[in-house]
C-alpha positions in Angstrom: 12.3 -26.4 4.1 14.2 -25.9 7.4 12.5 -24.5 10.4 14.6 -21.3 10.2 13.5 -20.8 6.6 9.9 -21.4 7.5 10.2 -19.0 10.4 11.7 -16.3 8.2 8.8 -16.8 5.7 6.3 -16.5 8.6 7.9 -13.2 9.6 7.5 -11.9 6.1 3.9 -13.2 5.9 3.1 -11.5 9.2 3.5 -8.1 7.6 0.9 -8.9 4.9 -2.0 -10.5 6.9 -5.5 -10.0 5.5 -6.5 -8.1 8.7 -4.8 -6.7 11.8 -4.8 -9.2 14.6 -6.3 -8.3 18.0 -4.0 -7.1 20.8 -3.8 -10.4 22.5 -2.8 -12.1 19.3 -0.2 -9.4 18.7 1.2 -10.0 22.2 1.4 -13.7 21.4 3.2 -13.0 18.1 5.6 -10.7 19.9 6.4 -13.1 22.7 6.9 -16.1 20.3 9.2 -14.0 18.1 11.3 -12.8 21.0 11.5 -16.4 22.5 12.4 -17.8 19.1 15.0 -15.2 18.3 16.5 -14.4 21.7 15.4 -17.0 24.2 14.2 -16.4 27.8 13.5 -12.8 28.8 16.2 -11.2 31.0 16.7 -8.0 32.8 14.3 -5.7 34.6 10.5 -5.6 34.0 9.4 -2.2 32.7 8.1 0.3 35.1 4.3 0.4 35.9 4.0 3.6 33.8 5.0 1.7 30.7 1.9 -0.5 30.3 2.6 -1.6 26.8 6.2 -2.6 27.6 5.0 -4.4 30.7 2.4 -6.4 28.8 5.0 -7.3 26.1 7.4 -8.4 28.8 4.8 -10.4 30.7 3.7 -12.2 27.5 7.4 -13.0 26.7 8.2 -14.1 30.3 5.2 -16.5 30.2 7.2 -18.5 27.6 10.2 -18.9 29.9 11.8 -22.3 29.3 10.2 -22.8 25.9 12.9 -24.1 23.5 13.6 -21.7 20.5 12.6 -24.4 18.0 9.2 -24.8 19.7 8.6 -21.1 19.8 9.5 -20.9 16.1 7.0 -23.7 15.2 4.3 -22.0 17.3 4.9 -18.7 15.5 4.7 -20.4 12.1 1.5 -22.2 13.1 0.0 -18.9 14.4 0.8 -17.0 11.2 -0.6 -19.8 9.1 -3.9 -19.6 11.1 -4.1 -15.8 10.6 -3.5 -16.1 6.9 -6.4 -18.5 6.4 
């Protein structure tokens, strides 16, 4: 299986996890997904009144410079851990 196929399968699996992950894990999932699909974060950081948007952006920005393939593999590994 190619990395892209495994990533797509992990995306599908993430919607059917046995239990809802905690907020920090959800932020990590979001950041890895964005880094794998788009690359480095660009544009303005959300305003301080948008705490959720800011947390998401900060988590994504922390992965700056991570190659898309590495982010895909980390996402796959994280979902595999959550499925177990």
